[in-house]
Biopython code that builds the backbone (N, CA, C, O; Angstrom):
import numpy as np
from Bio.PDB.StructureBuilder import StructureBuilder

atoms = [
    (1, "MET", "N", (0.697, -1.149, -0.217)),
    (1, "MET", "CA", (0.228, -0.062, -0.182)),
    (1, "MET", "C", (1.261, 1.253, 0.133)),
    (1, "MET", "O", (2.140, 1.277, 0.995)),
    (2, "PRO", "N", (0.802, 2.633, -1.074)),
    (2, "PRO", "CA", (1.520, 3.189, -0.986)),
    (2, "PRO", "C", (0.897, 3.990, 0.202)),
    (2, "PRO", "O", (-0.217, 4.007, 0.726)),
    (3, "LYS", "N", (2.785, 5.043, 0.536)),
    (3, "LYS", "CA", (2.414, 5.483, 2.067)),
    (3, "LYS", "C", (1.645, 6.754, 1.966)),
    (3, "LYS", "O", (1.715, 7.459, 2.974)),
    (4, "HIS", "N", (1.013, 7.154, 1.095)),
    (4, "HIS", "CA", (-0.079, 8.487, 0.975)),
    (4, "HIS", "C", (-1.064, 7.778, 1.647)),
    (4, "HIS", "O", (-1.461, 8.145, 2.753)),
    (5, "LEU", "N", (-1.645, 6.449, 0.883)),
    (5, "LEU", "CA", (-2.437, 6.347, 0.817)),
    (5, "LEU", "C", (-2.374, 6.053, 2.777)),
    (5, "LEU", "O", (-2.786, 6.946, 3.518)),
    (6, "ARG", "N", (-1.807, 4.706, 3.366)),
    (6, "ARG", "CA", (-2.009, 4.437, 4.627)),
    (6, "ARG", "C", (-1.848, 5.210, 5.571)),
    (6, "ARG", "O", (-1.997, 4.838, 6.736)),
    (7, "GLN", "N", (-1.426, 6.748, 5.149)),
    (7, "GLN", "CA", (-1.239, 7.092, 6.035)),
    (7, "GLN", "C", (-2.857, 7.855, 6.548)),
    (7, "GLN", "O", (-3.448, 8.019, 7.616)),
    (8, "GLN", "N", (-3.094, 8.154, 5.173)),
    (8, "GLN", "CA", (-4.235, 8.932, 5.345)),
    (8, "GLN", "C", (-5.736, 7.721, 5.745)),
    (8, "GLN", "O", (-6.689, 8.162, 6.388)),
    (9, "LEU", "N", (-5.724, 6.894, 5.472)),
    (9, "LEU", "CA", (-6.351, 5.362, 5.927)),
    (9, "LEU", "C", (-6.496, 5.766, 7.497)),
    (9, "LEU", "O", (-7.440, 5.859, 8.280)),
    (10, "MET", "N", (-4.801, 6.001, 7.578)),
    (10, "MET", "CA", (-4.775, 5.915, 9.560)),
    (10, "MET", "C", (-4.992, 7.079, 10.631)),
    (10, "MET", "O", (-4.641, 6.900, 11.797)),
    (11, "HIS", "N", (-5.477, 8.067, 10.287)),
    (11, "HIS", "CA", (-5.755, 9.183, 10.045)),
    (11, "HIS", "C", (-7.440, 9.305, 9.939)),
    (11, "HIS", "O", (-7.908, 10.191, 10.654)),
    (12, "ARG", "N", (-8.289, 8.624, 9.237)),
    (12, "ARG", "CA", (-8.991, 8.671, 9.080)),
    (12, "ARG", "C", (-9.916, 7.435, 10.280)),
    (12, "ARG", "O", (-11.133, 7.540, 10.429)),
    (13, "LEU", "N", (-9.294, 6.608, 10.843)),
    (13, "LEU", "CA", (-9.623, 5.849, 11.484)),
    (13, "LEU", "C", (-9.308, 6.796, 12.510)),
    (13, "LEU", "O", (-10.247, 7.235, 13.174)),
    (14, "GLN", "N", (-7.996, 7.234, 12.782)),
    (14, "GLN", "CA", (-8.422, 8.024, 14.362)),
    (14, "GLN", "C", (-9.569, 8.932, 15.249)),
    (14, "GLN", "O", (-9.654, 9.216, 16.443)),
    (15, "MET", "N", (-10.532, 9.289, 13.871)),
    (15, "MET", "CA", (-11.564, 9.880, 14.070)),
    (15, "MET", "C", (-12.542, 9.592, 15.255)),
    (15, "MET", "O", (-12.891, 8.478, 14.865)),
    (16, "PRO", "N", (-13.123, 9.743, 16.215)),
    (16, "PRO", "CA", (-14.228, 9.098, 16.717)),
    (16, "PRO", "C", (-15.083, 9.216, 16.019)),
    (16, "PRO", "O", (-16.065, 8.852, 16.665)),
    (17, "GLU", "N", (-15.493, 9.605, 14.721)),
    (17, "GLU", "CA", (-16.939, 9.294, 13.608)),
    (17, "GLU", "C", (-16.874, 7.932, 13.370)),
    (17, "GLU", "O", (-17.747, 7.128, 13.698)),
    (18, "SER", "N", (-15.336, 7.549, 12.521)),
    (18, "SER", "CA", (-15.780, 6.733, 12.186)),
    (18, "SER", "C", (-15.854, 5.772, 13.067)),
    (18, "SER", "O", (-16.128, 4.713, 12.503)),
    (19, "TRP", "N", (-15.714, 5.648, 14.369)),
    (19, "TRP", "CA", (-15.794, 4.618, 15.352)),
    (19, "TRP", "C", (-17.000, 4.289, 15.498)),
    (19, "TRP", "O", (-17.528, 3.180, 15.574)),
    (20, "VAL", "N", (-17.618, 5.834, 15.549)),
    (20, "VAL", "CA", (-19.371, 5.417, 15.833)),
    (20, "VAL", "C", (-20.290, 4.557, 14.409)),
    (20, "VAL", "O", (-21.032, 3.575, 14.393)),
    (21, "ILE", "N", (-19.745, 5.584, 13.228)),
    (21, "ILE", "CA", (-19.980, 4.817, 11.946)),
    (21, "ILE", "C", (-19.788, 3.431, 12.160)),
    (21, "ILE", "O", (-20.864, 2.885, 12.402)),
    (22, "PHE", "N", (-18.784, 2.626, 12.162)),
    (22, "PHE", "CA", (-18.568, 0.789, 12.110)),
    (22, "PHE", "C", (-19.589, 0.668, 13.264)),
    (22, "PHE", "O", (-20.615, 0.038, 13.012)),
    (23, "PHE", "N", (-19.428, 1.219, 14.555)),
    (23, "PHE", "CA", (-20.255, 0.413, 15.360)),
    (23, "PHE", "C", (-21.857, 0.242, 15.316)),
    (23, "PHE", "O", (-22.594, -0.602, 15.827)),
    (24, "ILE", "N", (-22.126, 1.431, 14.463)),
    (24, "ILE", "CA", (-23.372, 1.468, 14.292)),
    (24, "ILE", "C", (-23.743, 0.530, 12.579)),
    (24, "ILE", "O", (-24.707, -0.233, 12.639)),
    (25, "MET", "N", (-23.117, 0.603, 11.407)),
    (25, "MET", "CA", (-23.654, -0.205, 11.207)),
    (25, "MET", "C", (-23.066, -1.567, 11.111)),
    (25, "MET", "O", (-23.542, -2.363, 10.302)),
    (26, "GLY", "N", (-21.984, -1.923, 11.937)),
    (26, "GLY", "CA", (-22.132, -3.661, 12.911)),
    (26, "GLY", "C", (-23.777, -3.788, 13.039)),
    (26, "GLY", "O", (-24.376, -4.630, 12.371)),
    (27, "ILE", "N", (-24.506, -2.840, 13.995)),
    (27, "ILE", "CA", (-25.679, -2.997, 14.364)),
    (27, "ILE", "C", (-26.507, -3.394, 13.262)),
    (27, "ILE", "O", (-27.289, -4.343, 13.223)),
    (28, "ILE", "N", (-26.324, -2.814, 12.649)),
    (28, "ILE", "CA", (-27.506, -2.828, 11.456)),
    (28, "ILE", "C", (-27.625, -3.790, 10.966)),
    (28, "ILE", "O", (-28.709, -4.317, 10.719)),
    (29, "MET", "N", (-26.710, -4.166, 10.756)),
    (29, "MET", "CA", (-25.928, -5.921, 9.935)),
    (29, "MET", "C", (-26.654, -6.875, 10.764)),
    (29, "MET", "O", (-27.393, -7.745, 10.303)),
    (30, "MET", "N", (-26.452, -6.709, 11.837)),
    (30, "MET", "CA", (-27.545, -7.491, 12.564)),
    (30, "MET", "C", (-28.881, -7.519, 13.434)),
    (30, "MET", "O", (-29.327, -7.875, 14.524)),
    (31, "ASN", "N", (-29.277, -6.816, 12.048)),
    (31, "ASN", "CA", (-30.784, -6.656, 12.643)),
    (31, "ASN", "C", (-32.085, -7.140, 11.469)),
    (31, "ASN", "O", (-31.951, -7.374, 10.268)),
    (32, "PHE", "N", (-32.665, -7.160, 11.856)),
    (32, "PHE", "CA", (-33.812, -8.109, 10.878)),
    (32, "PHE", "C", (-33.937, -7.666, 9.262)),
    (32, "PHE", "O", (-33.943, -8.590, 8.448)),
    (33, "PRO", "N", (-34.030, -6.381, 8.802)),
    (33, "PRO", "CA", (-33.875, -6.259, 7.558)),
    (33, "PRO", "C", (-32.577, -7.222, 6.481)),
    (33, "PRO", "O", (-32.644, -7.764, 5.378)),
    (34, "PHE", "N", (-31.798, -7.097, 7.210)),
    (34, "PHE", "CA", (-30.339, -7.668, 6.729)),
    (34, "PHE", "C", (-30.838, -9.400, 6.760)),
    (34, "PHE", "O", (-31.144, -10.122, 5.811)),
    (35, "MET", "N", (-30.789, -9.651, 7.951)),
    (35, "MET", "CA", (-31.163, -10.826, 8.407)),
    (35, "MET", "C", (-32.026, -11.703, 7.812)),
    (35, "MET", "O", (-31.844, -12.920, 7.818)),
    (36, "ASP", "N", (-32.907, -11.183, 7.324)),
    (36, "ASP", "CA", (-33.990, -11.473, 6.845)),
    (36, "ASP", "C", (-33.625, -11.358, 5.020)),
    (36, "ASP", "O", (-34.276, -12.146, 4.334)),
    (37, "ILE", "N", (-32.670, -10.459, 4.294)),
    (37, "ILE", "CA", (-32.356, -11.092, 2.984)),
    (37, "ILE", "C", (-31.799, -12.057, 3.326)),
    (37, "ILE", "O", (-32.572, -13.006, 3.194)),
    (38, "PHE", "N", (-30.545, -12.463, 3.830)),
    (38, "PHE", "CA", (-29.522, -13.486, 3.715)),
    (38, "PHE", "C", (-30.749, -15.271, 4.490)),
    (38, "PHE", "O", (-30.570, -16.488, 4.540)),
    (39, "ASN", "N", (-31.435, -14.672, 4.747)),
    (39, "ASN", "CA", (-32.203, -15.667, 5.509)),
    (39, "ASN", "C", (-32.986, -16.983, 4.535)),
    (39, "ASN", "O", (-34.046, -17.424, 4.979)),
    (40, "LYS", "N", (-32.419, -17.583, 3.198)),
    (40, "LYS", "CA", (-32.802, -17.989, 2.343)),
    (40, "LYS", "C", (-32.032, -19.704, 2.250)),
    (40, "LYS", "O", (-30.896, -20.068, 2.553)),
    (41, "ALA", "N", (-33.140, -20.429, 1.737)),
    (41, "ALA", "CA", (-32.566, -21.826, 2.064)),
    (41, "ALA", "C", (-31.583, -22.395, 0.458)),
    (41, "ALA", "O", (-31.400, -23.546, 0.062)),
    (42, "SER", "N", (-31.118, -21.083, -0.154)),
    (42, "SER", "CA", (-30.482, -21.028, -0.928)),
    (42, "SER", "C", (-29.033, -21.398, -0.439)),
    (42, "SER", "O", (-28.960, -20.785, 0.626)),
    (43, "THR", "N", (-27.789, -22.082, -0.626)),
    (43, "THR", "CA", (-26.603, -22.188, -0.691)),
    (43, "THR", "C", (-25.996, -21.960, -1.874)),
    (43, "THR", "O", (-26.395, -22.188, -3.016)),
    (44, "VAL", "N", (-24.432, -21.225, -1.266)),
    (44, "VAL", "CA", (-23.601, -20.766, -2.119)),
    (44, "VAL", "C", (-22.057, -21.786, -2.009)),
    (44, "VAL", "O", (-21.288, -21.169, -1.272)),
    (45, "LEU", "N", (-21.667, -22.574, -2.303)),
    (45, "LEU", "CA", (-20.282, -23.571, -2.917)),
    (45, "LEU", "C", (-20.823, -24.230, -1.767)),
    (45, "LEU", "O", (-20.033, -24.204, -0.823)),
    (46, "GLY", "N", (-22.304, -25.027, -1.440)),
    (46, "GLY", "CA", (-22.443, -26.099, -0.436)),
    (46, "GLY", "C", (-22.902, -25.866, 0.708)),
    (46, "GLY", "O", (-23.321, -26.745, 1.461)),
    (47, "PHE", "N", (-22.859, -23.868, 1.131)),
    (47, "PHE", "CA", (-22.600, -23.651, 1.989)),
    (47, "PHE", "C", (-24.227, -22.684, 2.506)),
    (47, "PHE", "O", (-24.473, -21.775, 1.714)),
    (48, "PRO", "N", (-25.239, -22.816, 3.668)),
    (48, "PRO", "CA", (-26.142, -21.523, 3.578)),
    (48, "PRO", "C", (-25.912, -20.327, 3.331)),
    (48, "PRO", "O", (-24.944, -19.826, 3.903)),
    (49, "LEU", "N", (-26.659, -19.555, 2.478)),
    (49, "LEU", "CA", (-26.353, -17.654, 2.596)),
    (49, "LEU", "C", (-26.315, -17.228, 3.538)),
    (49, "LEU", "O", (-25.656, -16.189, 3.559)),
    (50, "MET", "N", (-27.030, -17.733, 5.114)),
    (50, "MET", "CA", (-27.119, -17.473, 6.050)),
    (50, "MET", "C", (-25.784, -17.408, 7.144)),
    (50, "MET", "O", (-25.751, -16.702, 8.151)),
    (51, "PHE", "N", (-24.721, -18.314, 6.684)),
    (51, "PHE", "CA", (-23.947, -18.789, 7.477)),
    (51, "PHE", "C", (-22.941, -17.840, 6.702)),
    (51, "PHE", "O", (-22.118, -17.282, 7.428)),
    (52, "LEU", "N", (-22.867, -17.547, 5.257)),
    (52, "LEU", "CA", (-21.751, -17.039, 4.552)),
    (52, "LEU", "C", (-22.028, -15.632, 5.084)),
    (52, "LEU", "O", (-21.106, -14.880, 4.770)),
    (53, "TYR", "N", (-22.475, -15.351, 5.409)),
    (53, "TYR", "CA", (-23.204, -13.628, 5.842)),
    (53, "TYR", "C", (-23.551, -13.749, 6.990)),
    (53, "TYR", "O", (-24.761, -13.595, 7.151)),
    (54, "LEU", "N", (-22.824, -14.023, 8.102)),
    (54, "LEU", "CA", (-22.681, -13.893, 9.091)),
    (54, "LEU", "C", (-20.945, -14.503, 9.613)),
    (54, "LEU", "O", (-20.396, -14.121, 10.646)),
    (55, "PHE", "N", (-20.465, -15.286, 8.833)),
    (55, "PHE", "CA", (-18.938, -16.063, 8.713)),
    (55, "PHE", "C", (-17.947, -15.098, 8.276)),
    (55, "PHE", "O", (-16.755, -15.042, 8.579)),
    (56, "ILE", "N", (-18.974, -13.969, 7.131)),
    (56, "ILE", "CA", (-17.958, -12.943, 6.652)),
    (56, "ILE", "C", (-18.454, -11.753, 7.210)),
    (56, "ILE", "O", (-17.518, -10.986, 7.435)),
    (57, "GLY", "N", (-19.609, -11.261, 7.543)),
    (57, "GLY", "CA", (-19.148, -10.255, 8.970)),
    (57, "GLY", "C", (-18.220, -10.589, 9.651)),
    (57, "GLY", "O", (-17.015, -10.335, 9.630)),
    (58, "TRP", "N", (-18.766, -11.097, 10.178)),
    (58, "TRP", "CA", (-17.475, -11.542, 11.353)),
    (58, "TRP", "C", (-15.833, -11.439, 11.210)),
    (58, "TRP", "O", (-15.034, -11.053, 12.063)),
    (59, "ALA", "N", (-15.603, -11.858, 9.999)),
    (59, "ALA", "CA", (-13.838, -11.625, 9.224)),
    (59, "ALA", "C", (-14.032, -10.228, 8.960)),
    (59, "ALA", "O", (-12.987, -9.668, 8.628)),
    (60, "MET", "N", (-15.285, -9.320, 9.016)),
    (60, "MET", "CA", (-14.912, -8.492, 8.194)),
    (60, "MET", "C", (-14.835, -7.418, 9.610)),
    (60, "MET", "O", (-13.985, -6.536, 9.487)),
    (61, "SER", "N", (-15.476, -7.406, 10.677)),
    (61, "SER", "CA", (-15.455, -7.093, 11.571)),
    (61, "SER", "C", (-14.068, -6.998, 12.786)),
    (61, "SER", "O", (-13.711, -6.137, 13.591)),
    (62, "ILE", "N", (-13.515, -8.498, 12.367)),
    (62, "ILE", "CA", (-12.293, -8.375, 13.056)),
    (62, "ILE", "C", (-11.341, -7.966, 12.417)),
    (62, "ILE", "O", (-10.451, -7.629, 13.199)),
    (63, "LEU", "N", (-11.029, -7.802, 11.250)),
    (63, "LEU", "CA", (-10.452, -7.039, 10.302)),
    (63, "LEU", "C", (-10.203, -5.250, 10.373)),
    (63, "LEU", "O", (-9.251, -4.487, 10.206)),
    (64, "VAL", "N", (-12.009, -5.098, 10.806)),
    (64, "VAL", "CA", (-11.767, -3.093, 10.522)),
    (64, "VAL", "C", (-11.355, -3.276, 12.732)),
    (64, "VAL", "O", (-11.029, -2.198, 13.229)),
    (65, "ILE", "N", (-11.379, -3.878, 13.228)),
    (65, "ILE", "CA", (-11.123, -3.494, 14.749)),
    (65, "ILE", "C", (-9.584, -3.820, 14.495)),
    (65, "ILE", "O", (-8.950, -2.811, 14.805)),
    (66, "TYR", "N", (-9.003, -4.507, 14.195)),
    (66, "TYR", "CA", (-7.800, -4.814, 13.584)),
    (66, "TYR", "C", (-7.188, -3.737, 13.293)),
    (66, "TYR", "O", (-6.385, -3.323, 14.130)),
    (67, "LEU", "N", (-7.368, -3.018, 12.119)),
    (67, "LEU", "CA", (-7.210, -1.407, 11.639)),
    (67, "LEU", "C", (-6.994, -0.863, 12.456)),
    (67, "LEU", "O", (-5.907, -0.362, 12.743)),
    (68, "PHE", "N", (-8.805, -0.789, 13.532)),
    (68, "PHE", "CA", (-8.458, 0.369, 14.664)),
    (68, "PHE", "C", (-7.380, 0.320, 15.449)),
    (68, "PHE", "O", (-6.708, 1.319, 15.703)),
    (69, "THR", "N", (-7.084, -1.067, 15.979)),
    (69, "THR", "CA", (-5.813, -0.527, 16.944)),
    (69, "THR", "C", (-4.743, -0.522, 16.119)),
    (69, "THR", "O", (-3.889, -0.005, 16.838)),
    (70, "ILE", "N", (-4.172, -0.781, 14.974)),
    (70, "ILE", "CA", (-3.443, -0.246, 14.306)),
    (70, "ILE", "C", (-2.987, 0.821, 14.505)),
    (70, "ILE", "O", (-1.848, 1.067, 14.901)),
    (71, "ALA", "N", (-4.147, 1.840, 14.155)),
    (71, "ALA", "CA", (-4.413, 3.329, 13.589)),
    (71, "ALA", "C", (-4.392, 3.982, 15.126)),
    (71, "ALA", "O", (-4.245, 5.200, 15.232)),
    (72, "VAL", "N", (-4.558, 3.061, 16.437)),
    (72, "VAL", "CA", (-4.827, 4.207, 17.602)),
    (72, "VAL", "C", (-3.380, 3.326, 18.231)),
    (72, "VAL", "O", (-3.081, 3.785, 19.333)),
    (73, "GLY", "N", (-2.745, 2.560, 17.929)),
    (73, "GLY", "CA", (-1.279, 1.984, 18.242)),
    (73, "GLY", "C", (-0.151, 3.214, 17.668)),
    (73, "GLY", "O", (0.652, 3.712, 18.457)),
    (74, "ASN", "N", (-0.200, 3.608, 16.277)),
    (74, "ASN", "CA", (0.480, 4.820, 15.476)),
    (74, "ASN", "C", (0.027, 6.131, 15.778)),
    (74, "ASN", "O", (0.646, 7.031, 15.211)),
    (75, "SER", "N", (-1.250, 6.581, 16.815)),
    (75, "SER", "CA", (-1.212, 7.943, 17.177)),
    (75, "SER", "C", (-0.570, 7.968, 18.602)),
    (75, "SER", "O", (-0.303, 9.046, 19.131)),
    (76, "ASP", "N", (-0.299, 6.649, 19.287)),
    (76, "ASP", "CA", (0.161, 6.451, 20.255)),
    (76, "ASP", "C", (1.688, 6.603, 20.304)),
    (76, "ASP", "O", (2.211, 7.285, 21.186)),
    (77, "ASP", "N", (2.584, 5.816, 19.130)),
    (77, "ASP", "CA", (3.332, 6.326, 19.131)),
    (77, "ASP", "C", (4.523, 7.178, 18.424)),
    (77, "ASP", "O", (5.744, 7.020, 18.443)),
    (78, "LYS", "N", (3.326, 8.565, 17.514)),
    (78, "LYS", "CA", (3.703, 9.342, 17.404)),
    (78, "LYS", "C", (3.520, 10.772, 18.681)),
    (78, "LYS", "O", (4.093, 11.852, 18.821)),
    (79, "HIS", "N", (2.482, 10.095, 19.378)),
    (79, "HIS", "CA", (2.472, 10.973, 20.731)),
    (79, "HIS", "C", (4.101, 11.154, 21.512)),
    (79, "HIS", "O", (4.836, 12.128, 21.678)),
    (80, "ARG", "N", (4.216, 9.574, 21.901)),
    (80, "ARG", "CA", (5.388, 9.447, 23.032)),
    (80, "ARG", "C", (6.800, 10.325, 22.031)),
    (80, "ARG", "O", (7.640, 11.036, 22.584)),
    (81, "GLU", "N", (6.774, 10.113, 20.849)),
    (81, "GLU", "CA", (7.633, 10.403, 20.154)),
    (81, "GLU", "C", (7.618, 12.482, 20.061)),
    (81, "GLU", "O", (8.733, 13.005, 20.046)),
    (82, "THR", "N", (7.028, 12.929, 20.037)),
    (82, "THR", "CA", (6.452, 14.421, 20.399)),
    (82, "THR", "C", (7.074, 14.927, 21.668)),
    (82, "THR", "O", (7.792, 15.896, 21.913)),
    (83, "ASN", "N", (6.638, 14.093, 22.297)),
    (83, "ASN", "CA", (6.707, 14.295, 24.207)),
    (83, "ASN", "C", (7.840, 13.890, 24.897)),
    (83, "ASN", "O", (7.928, 13.835, 26.124)),
    (84, "GLN", "N", (8.756, 13.589, 24.051)),
    (84, "GLN", "CA", (10.250, 13.153, 24.583)),
    (84, "GLN", "C", (11.142, 13.988, 24.554)),
    (84, "GLN", "O", (11.185, 14.617, 23.496)),
    (85, "PRO", "N", (12.235, 14.376, 25.660)),
    (85, "PRO", "CA", (12.729, 15.610, 26.124)),
    (85, "PRO", "C", (14.034, 15.725, 24.510)),
    (85, "PRO", "O", (14.786, 16.693, 24.392)),
]
sb = StructureBuilder()
sb.init_structure("model")
sb.init_model(0)
sb.init_chain("A")
sb.init_seg("    ")
for serial, (resi, resn, name, xyz) in enumerate(atoms, 1):
    if name == "N":
        sb.init_residue(resn, " ", resi, " ")
    sb.init_atom(name, np.array(xyz, "f"), 0.0, 1.0, " ", f" {name:<3s}", serial, name[0])
structure = sb.get_structure()
């Protein structure tokens, strides 16, 4: 990933608004309209559609949490560097 793009992503993940947006998206993802959309009898590669929806959503939420922790770690490192004598 190019350095400029990585820095921009880390900056945006440090904003409290992005934390709230991803939290609300996670709640919406687990509510009736979306759960009903994927609650079908069809399968994809032998896996039920609901199982894939939950599994992929779970994996994506772990990825988002991982990116948030990296962003927070980067901001802590920069804060320590600026406060050292």
